[in-house]
Residue, then its C-alpha position, 0 to 999 in steps of 0.5 A: m529525557v530518557a537516558r541513552n546508551p552513548n554507544n547506540l548507533n543512529a542507524f538508517g533503514h530499520y523500523n525500531g521495534i515494529a517488526e523485522d519483516v516490514e515492507c513499504f510500497t508506493i501505490d499509484g492508482g492513476a486517478t484520485l482515490a480521495t472519494e473512493n474510501n467507503p466500503g465497497e469502493a476502490m480503496d476498500v478493494i485495494t486494501r482487501i487485496i493487500e490484506e490477502k498476503a499482509n497486515i497493513l500497519a499504516v497508510g499514508v496520505e493520498d497525493g490528490a492524483g491517486a498515489f499513496r504509501v502503505m506499510v505492511h507487515g508479514g507480507k508475501w507481496t513484491a511490488s510487481d506481484l501487488q501491481t499485477a493483483i490490483r490491475a487484475a481486480g474487478p469484475n472484468g479481471n482487468g482493473t477496470d470497474l473497480g469497486a462501487n464507482n467503477y474506478d479504473a485501476s488498469g494502469a495502477t503502478v506499485i513500487d518499493f518505497a524505502f522509508 
């Protein structure tokens, strides 16, 4: 085991050297995204939206119903802005027909996630 300074605190709410400007969000597309992860499909579209204003550090497991968590760095997203961007994506500009399989993200939600 590595020697540890006995005065170090075990603190909550930090990212231990990853970066200081890290944000985490829970994104719920409304229906499973498990089969929407190929290039050009809904998850690719959502990823590209996130990458417009942030670098993705990690993407969590999809819960089978469309929700997953994402950790981003250097982002300029707020949960409400990201939600608006996802809902406005797609050829119709309203979150419907997202990606090659016409995924409906018009009811997608995004909330802050405290890691």
